[in-house]
N, C-alpha and C positions, 0 to 999 in steps of 0.2 A: 470293741468287746462285744461277744454274746448273750443275749439276752437268754432269759428262762424257756423263751419259748422257741429258742434253737434247739431242735431235736433231729438228729440224722446229718448225714452229710449235706452240703450246700447244693441248692440247684444248679446245675450248669446254666452258663448264660446264653439261653436258646431260643428257642420260639414257644410260643403258648402250647404246641402240639406237645412238646416234650413235657412240659408241668403237667398239663393233661393227664397225659399217660401215667406219669408219677402217682396224679392223685387216685386214678382209678385202682392201681395196682396195690396203694399202701390203706392203712384205715386211718381215721381221723382222730381227734381228741389227744391224750399224750402221744398219739402217733405223728400228729401234725406237728413239724418245724417251721417255723417263721424266722428265716435269718434276716436282718437289716438291711444287707446287700443284696440280698438274692431273692427267688422266690419259694413258693411255697413246696415243701418235701414231706411226704408222708410213706416214706418208704418204711420208716419204724426199726430202721437195719441197726440201731444203736441203742440197744436196750438201757446202757448205763447211763445213756444221757434223757431217758425217760424219768429216770426216779429222781434226776435232779429239776425234774419240770414242776411248776407251781401248784399248788396244791387244786387252786380254780382251773387251772388247764388239764389235770389229771380226771377231773369229774366227768370229761367227755370220753372217758375210756369206752364206756359202753355203748357211744354212737356209732352207727353203722359208716360207711365210706362217704367221705366228704363230697365227692364227685357226684355220687349215687342220690345225694340230698340236693345238692345243687343243680342236678340235671332234672331232676322231677318237678323244681320250682317254677311256678307261673312266669316267675320274673326273669330276665335275663342279668346272671351273675358274674360279676370279673373283680379281678383282684390285680394290685399292684404291688411294686416294691415301694420304700420309703420316700424315693425320688421321684415316684409317679409312672415310672415304666410298667405298662401293663404286659404282664405275662399270663393270664390265666381267663380263660370267658368257659362258661358252661356251655351245655348242650343248645339252650334257649337261645345265646346271642347268634349262634350258626345256624340254626333254624330259621331264625327272624331275618338275618341278613343273608344268608347265602354264601355267604365269602369263604373260601378254604382256610381250612383251620391254620392259626400262626399267622395268617394275613395284616390282621388287624393289631398286633404286638408293639410294644414300644409307644410311639406315637400313631400308629398307622389308623386309632380308632377315630381322630377328630377329622379324618377324611370321610367318614361314614356320613358325616352331619351335612343336613343343607349347607350349600355355599354361605347363605345369609346369615345362619347359627354358629359357624365355625369359630370364630373370632371370639364371640360371646363366652361359649362355652370352654374354650380354651383360658381365657382370661378369669374365669370363675373357678375353674380347676388348678388354674396357677396359684389364685389367691389361698385354694384350701392346702395346698402343699405347702407354701409358704408359711401358713398362720398356724396349720392342724384344724381348723374348724371345717364342720361337716359340709359337704357339696351335696348341693341341691340345685338344679334347674330344668327348666323345660325345654327341650329341643326336638326337630326335626331329624329322625333318624331314616336312613335309605332301606325300605323292605326290599326282600329279594325278589318281588315283582317289578322294583322300579320306582316305587311309590315311597314317597318322604312320609312317614307317620311320625306324629307326636309321642314324645316319650318323655318319661321323668325320670331324669336321672339323679341316684342318691347315692352318697358314701360316706362311711366314717373311718376314722384311723382307728388302729389297733395300737397301743403303747404297750410298753414294758412296765418293770416295777420302778424303773426311776423316770416315768414318763415320756420315754423317746418313742418314735414313731416307729412301730417294726413292719407295720405292713396297713395297706388301704382295703377295704373290701366294699362293693358297691353294686348297685342293683339299676336295671332299664325297666320301666314298668310301662307298656303300652296304653296311654291315655287317648289315643286319637279320637275314638268314636265318642269319648267324655267331652272333648273339648271341642269337637263338632257340634255336638247337640247343645253346649255352650253358647258356641257362636250362633246357632240357628234362634238361640232364647234370645238373644241380644238381637239378632236381626228383628224378630218379632216382636221384641219391645221398642225398638226405635220405629219400627213401623205404626205402631201404636201409638207411640207419643207424637209421630208426625202429624195422625189422623185428629188427636186430642187438641194437638196445638192449632190445626187447621178450624177444627170447631170451635175453639176461642175465638180465632180469627173472624169467623164467619158470624158470630153472634155479637163482637165488636161492630161489626160492619150494620149489622141490621138496627143494632141499637141506634149507631149515628144516623143512620138514614131516616130512622123514626123520628130522630130529635130536628133533623132538617125540616121535615115534613110537619112537626108541629113544632113551632116555635116556642110555644110557651113552656114545653116539656124539654128543651135544649140543655138546661142546666143539668137536668137529673140524666139525662141520656150520657153527657160527658160525663160525670160522677159513674154513673153505672159502665162506661166503657172502662173506665179508670180502674175499677174494679177488677172487673175482669182480666185486663191484662196484668193485673198482681196475681191473679189466680195462674195464669200462663206462665208468668215466670217463677212462680213457687212449685208449679207442677214440674217445668223442665229442670230445676234444681233437684228436685226430690223423686224425681222417677228414679228408676234403676238405672245404672249407669256401669258401664267397660270402663277399664282404664283409659281409654282412647278417647271416649265419650263424655266422662266425667269434667265438669266446668271447673273444680280446681281440687287440688290435693287433698285427700281424705276424704271423710263422710261429711253427709248434711248438718249443720250446726246450728244452734239458734243466731249466731254471729253473722256468721255465712248467709242465710238467711235474711238478716236484717239489712246486711249490704246489700243483696240482690234487689230487695223490695224496694229501698229508698235510694237507689239510684235515679230514677226520674225527677227526685225533688231537689237534689242537692249533690254539687260536686263531691265526693270522699275524701277528697286530699284537701279541703281548706279549712280543715278544724271545727266548722260547725255543726257537725254531729261526732260525737264520740260514743264507741262501743266498747265496754269494760267489764271487768269481772269474769266469772266462773263459764267460760261457753260448757255448752249441754246439747250433745247431739240427740236431733229429732229424725222422726220418721215422715213417711209422705203423707200419713193419716195426721200427724201434728203441724206438718208445714204448711197447710192449708188454711186452718183457722189462727194462726199466728201470721201468715202472710197478711189476712184481711185485718188484723189487728194493727198491725205497723203501717199498712196501708193507710186505715181511717186515721191512725194517729197523726201521720205525716200529712197527710191532705186537711187536717184540722189546723195544724201547726201552720203551713203554708198559707193558709187563707185566714185564719185570726190569730194564731200565736206566736210563738218564738220565731220560725221561719219566715213570716210576711216582714220583718224588719232586715235589714243589714246587717247589725251587731248581734241579733238574737242567736241560740244554739238550745241545743237537745244533747243530753246525757241519757246513754242507755247503758244500764248496767244490768246484769245477772248473777244469780247466785243460787245455788242449793244447799240445803241442809236436811239430813236425812230426806226421807222421800217427797219433802215439799221444796220448788222449784219457783221462784221469783223473777220477774222482769220487771223493772222500775225505768220510767219515762218520765225524765225532768224536763221541762223547760225553762229558760232564764234570756232575758234580755228582750221579750218581745213586748207588745202593748201590756199595760198594766191590768192584772185581772182584779175584776170587781165582785167576782161571786160566779156560782152556777147558772148555766143559762136557763131561763123559765121554761122553756119547752125541749122535750128530747126527739132528735133527730133519728132518722133512719140509720145512720152512721151508727148512732149511740146504742140502739137497736142490736145493729150488726155485731157489736164489740161484745155487747153482753152476752149473743147467741154464741160468739166464738169462745169466748172464755168459761160459760155455766155448761153450755151443753157439749161442745165438742171436745174441750179440754177436760172437764169436769172440774172445773177452777172456779175462781171469783176475781172481780174487778172493781177496784176502787178509785173514784177522781177526786185530788184533792185540789180545790181552786184557791191557792195562794197568791200573795201579792204578787212576787216576783215571776210568778209563770204556772203553769197546769202540771201536775206531778201525777201520773197514771201509775198505778200499782197492780200487776196481773201477777196471781198464785195460781198452781196448780200442780197435780201430785208428777213426781219424777215417772212414773209409770205411764202417764198420758203423754209423754213425748217421745218414747220410744217403746213402743207396745210390745213389740217380737220381742226384744233383748228381755224384757221384763218377764214375758211370758216363760223366756228360756230358764231364766235364773230361778224363776218360782217354781218349775218343773225339775231344777235340778240337773240341767242339760249343761 
């Protein structure tokens, strides 16, 4: 069956040069015919068929020649038959690649990609042909200079009134400079992160050395070293990452941060620590105070609370309602709690500063007989500042 897009005689089964010549000699819009089995025909010789074209198609009647439009576009433009047979490229494609007209028709285009990208590009294109889903991929395309440049390839299907694909139209956009700039930024980020981690390591060593030289301060030095280590792990988790360097899938969340900070205290697979509730994304600014909070809670639980016994456990739950987010630390099975401590230590002051000053929130301790319960509450906007600023500005 021929769709309403079929205007004019079918394009002969030939090279892209034949199709390109047809495009240059005809006018687009209602003059453009798209046959489900062939290429693009812009000859406009059969005016009777134009009258049968769909109203939407006929609105293009005032448009200038399709090839003229495609040739001045900054992208490389291409088109295929429903089965994926490439039969048209604009001038941009030939200017970029330097190949003879028609030499990349059919399946010849895939050979223009970097050998490491060919299988991936072919698989993605095959999936789009099979499902009709939009095609989008980044690959390296051979430039006429012999250099492989990064390109963003995209394509969408054109369908008839019955939903059948009658044509594919696509573009290739040179993104090489942008890609290289992003790689350079990632390299600088990794170098900066490496130097920051070295600073953490040096400070830890200096603290340890001071503790050894002053035995009366050894306990304080060990605690300080552990806090610095927690900050280092939080930094490594929350710093900007590429797909290759990211520690685990997705962005940094409160749950992933808790799992990272609690690693030194207990094996996460023994069931003594559970993390549940609504997971919340956090940025690097929020990761630091939360890392200190979790570290202090875990350290105290290991020394005096639920984690100081073989049967004790800790439940960490998180939730958000409106703009308010809450984290609850609940200890069970530890030594019996007889009440709040008489003196406030440095760790408590550190938790107060982290929750109030850095997270604009509050923290509450409940000294229950079964175990300590600590509730940290803060605005959602304190967890993901950049996203909240974008949302507020309507971006």
